[in-house]
C-alpha positions in Angstrom: 20.1 -42.1 -53.2 20.7 -38.7 -54.7 24.0 -37.1 -54.1 24.8 -33.5 -54.4 28.1 -31.8 -54.5 29.4 -30.5 -51.2 29.5 -26.9 -52.5 25.8 -27.0 -53.5 24.9 -28.4 -50.1 26.8 -25.7 -48.2 25.4 -23.0 -50.5 21.9 -24.3 -49.9 22.4 -24.5 -46.1 23.9 -21.0 -46.0 20.9 -19.8 -48.0 18.5 -21.4 -45.5 20.5 -19.9 -42.7 20.5 -16.5 -44.4 16.7 -16.7 -44.9 16.2 -17.8 -41.3 18.3 -15.0 -39.9 16.6 -12.4 -42.2 13.2 -13.7 -40.9 14.4 -13.5 -37.3 15.7 -10.0 -37.8 12.4 -8.9 -39.4 10.5 -10.5 -36.4 12.9 -8.7 -33.9 12.3 -5.4 -35.7 8.6 -5.9 -35.6 8.8 -6.8 -31.9 10.9 -3.7 -31.2 8.4 -1.5 -33.1 5.5 -2.9 -31.1 7.4 -2.4 -27.8 8.3 1.1 -28.8 4.7 1.9 -29.6 3.6 0.5 -26.2 6.3 2.4 -24.3 5.3 5.6 -26.1 1.6 5.0 -25.3 2.5 4.5 -21.6 4.7 7.5 -21.5 1.9 9.6 -23.0 -0.5 8.3 -20.3 2.0 9.1 -17.6 2.5 12.6 -19.0 -1.3 13.1 -19.0 -1.5 11.9 -15.4 1.3 14.2 -14.4 -0.4 17.1 -16.0 -3.7 16.2 -14.3 -1.9 16.0 -10.9 -0.2 19.3 -11.5 -3.5 21.0 -12.4 -5.3 19.5 -9.4 -2.5 20.3 -7.0 -3.9 23.8 -6.5 -7.3 22.5 -5.3 -5.9 20.8 -2.2 -4.7 22.1 1.1 -1.2 21.7 2.3 -0.7 19.4 5.3 0.4 22.3 7.6 -2.5 24.5 6.6 -4.9 21.6 7.2 -3.5 21.0 10.6 -3.8 24.7 11.5 -7.4 24.9 10.4 -8.2 21.6 12.1 -6.9 23.0 15.4 -8.9 26.2 15.0 -12.1 24.3 14.2 -11.5 22.0 17.2 -11.1 25.0 19.4 -14.3 26.6 18.1 -16.2 23.3 18.6 -14.9 23.0 22.2 -15.9 26.5 22.9 -19.4 25.9 21.5 -19.8 22.7 23.5 -18.7 24.5 26.6 -21.3 27.3 26.0 -24.0 24.8 25.2 -23.3 23.0 28.4 -23.5 26.2 30.4 -26.8 27.2 28.7 -28.3 23.8 29.5 -27.1 24.1 33.1 -28.5 27.6 33.5 -31.8 26.4 32.0 -32.0 23.6 34.5 -31.2 26.1 37.4 -34.0 28.4 36.1 -36.5 25.5 36.0 -35.6 24.5 39.6 -35.9 28.2 40.7 -39.3 28.4 39.0 -40.5 25.3 40.7 -39.2 26.5 44.1 -40.8 29.9 43.7 -44.1 28.4 42.5 -44.1 26.0 45.5 -43.2 28.8 47.9 -46.0 31.0 46.5 -48.5 28.2 46.6 -47.5 27.4 50.2 -47.7 31.1 51.2 -51.1 31.7 49.5 -52.7 28.6 51.1 -52.1 29.7 54.6 -54.8 32.0 55.9 
């Protein structure tokens, strides 16, 4: 069995430990760099999305304006439906009147 002095053993173990810690620190720095790059990429995407939202904000109606316009359109649609119904009813009345007048004239012209 080979024996080494305690001082050499401790120096060797400390050297291994120092190398291990240096490697762990380098790995941690690498992980931090990768994470920083990823965070920066995500922040850039979020800024682009925010800019897109701000630029598109002017293309949409506000909720209040939409509700006002919807109420006005609904009123116009109801008015038009009411008018359409009245026109159809008047058309039906005219058809019935024409039939009655035609029947009356036919009845009056047949009698000698």
